[in-house]
C-alpha positions as CSV (number, residue, x, y, z in Angstrom):
1,M,43.5,-27.4,28.1
2,P,47.3,-26.5,27.9
3,R,49.5,-29.3,26.5
4,E,53.0,-29.7,25.3
5,L,53.2,-29.9,21.5
6,S,54.1,-33.3,20.2
7,E,56.5,-33.9,17.3
8,K,53.5,-34.3,15.0
9,D,52.0,-31.0,16.3
10,I,55.3,-29.3,15.6
11,V,55.5,-30.7,12.0
12,I,51.9,-29.5,11.3
13,L,52.6,-26.1,12.9
14,K,55.7,-25.7,10.8
15,K,53.8,-26.7,7.7
16,L,51.1,-24.1,8.3
17,A,53.6,-21.5,9.4
18,P,57.1,-22.2,7.9
19,E,58.3,-18.9,9.2
20,C,57.8,-20.1,12.8
21,G,61.3,-19.9,14.2
22,D,60.6,-21.0,17.7
23,L,57.6,-22.2,19.6
24,T,57.2,-19.2,21.9
25,C,54.4,-16.6,21.7
26,S,55.9,-13.2,21.2
27,G,53.1,-11.6,23.1
28,S,53.0,-13.6,26.3
29,G,56.5,-15.3,26.2
30,H,54.9,-18.7,26.8
31,M,55.4,-21.8,24.7
32,F,52.6,-22.5,22.2
33,H,50.1,-25.1,23.5
34,S,48.1,-25.5,20.3
35,I,48.5,-25.4,16.6
36,L,45.7,-23.2,15.3
37,P,45.9,-20.1,17.5
38,P,49.6,-19.2,16.7
39,V,48.9,-19.7,13.0
40,S,45.8,-17.5,13.1
41,N,47.1,-14.8,15.5
42,H,50.8,-14.7,14.8
43,F,51.6,-15.9,11.3
44,A,48.5,-15.5,9.0
45,E,48.3,-11.9,7.6
46,D,44.5,-12.0,7.6
47,G,41.5,-14.4,7.3
48,E,42.3,-15.2,3.6
49,D,45.8,-16.1,4.5
50,F,44.6,-18.4,7.4
51,I,42.2,-20.2,4.9
52,R,45.1,-20.6,2.4
53,R,47.3,-22.1,5.1
54,I,44.8,-24.5,6.6
55,S,43.6,-25.6,3.1
56,G,47.1,-27.0,2.6
57,L,46.6,-29.6,5.3
58,S,46.2,-33.2,4.1
59,D,43.0,-34.9,5.1
60,E,45.0,-36.9,7.7
61,E,46.4,-33.7,9.2
62,L,43.0,-32.1,9.2
63,T,41.5,-35.2,10.9
64,Y,44.3,-35.2,13.5
65,I,43.6,-31.5,14.4
66,T,39.8,-32.1,14.4
67,D,40.2,-35.1,16.8
68,M,42.3,-32.9,19.1
69,I,39.6,-30.2,19.0
70,I,36.9,-32.7,19.8
71,K,39.0,-34.2,22.7
72,G,39.5,-30.6,24.0
73,E,43.3,-30.7,23.5
74,E,43.4,-28.2,20.7
75,S,42.3,-24.7,21.6
76,M,40.1,-22.5,19.4
77,G,39.3,-19.9,22.0
78,C,41.8,-17.4,20.7
79,L,40.8,-17.6,17.1
80,P,38.7,-14.9,15.5
81,V,35.2,-16.0,14.6
82,E,36.0,-15.7,10.9
83,D,38.8,-18.2,11.2
84,I,36.7,-20.7,13.1
85,E,34.0,-20.4,10.5
86,A,36.6,-21.0,7.8
87,L,37.9,-24.0,9.6
88,V,34.5,-25.5,10.2
89,H,33.6,-25.0,6.5
90,L,36.8,-26.8,5.5
91,I,36.1,-29.6,7.8
92,H,32.5,-29.8,6.5
93,D,33.7,-29.9,2.9
94,R,36.7,-32.3,3.3
95,L,35.7,-34.6,6.2
96,S,32.0,-34.5,7.0
97,A,29.0,-32.5,8.3
98,D,28.9,-34.6,11.4
99,I,32.6,-33.9,12.3
100,A,32.1,-30.2,11.5
101,Q,29.1,-30.1,14.0
102,K,31.3,-31.8,16.7
103,V,33.9,-29.1,16.2
104,I,31.2,-26.4,16.6
105,T,30.0,-28.1,19.8
106,A,33.6,-28.4,21.1
107,Y,34.1,-24.7,20.4
108,E,30.9,-23.6,22.0
109,S,31.6,-25.7,25.2
110,G,35.2,-24.5,25.5
111,G,35.8,-21.1,24.1
112,E,38.6,-19.9,26.4
113,C,41.8,-18.5,25.2
114,E,44.7,-20.6,26.5
115,H,48.3,-19.3,26.8
């Protein structure tokens, strides 16, 4: 579900991708509507870089993103499977197995790439 990024979203996006100059997708020309897809697809060099970036989130920031995923407000549809697996593993280890399962369920029920 497309959304306008809040100030909190922008702070987290800039933490994950400090090199993010503006909030526009270079491929589509549209504004970013989520945090994770631009980090994964535009800024992380590879899966290891994505893991390094998301591992730097505080538990509060990770909980915020997780809550947005569960509500259907944070897209994961454009993320490579390896990045989703890394995110779920991080959520499992840092938050809980129950929350990780909810994220998997949200991913499986959504799955579309939003621009």
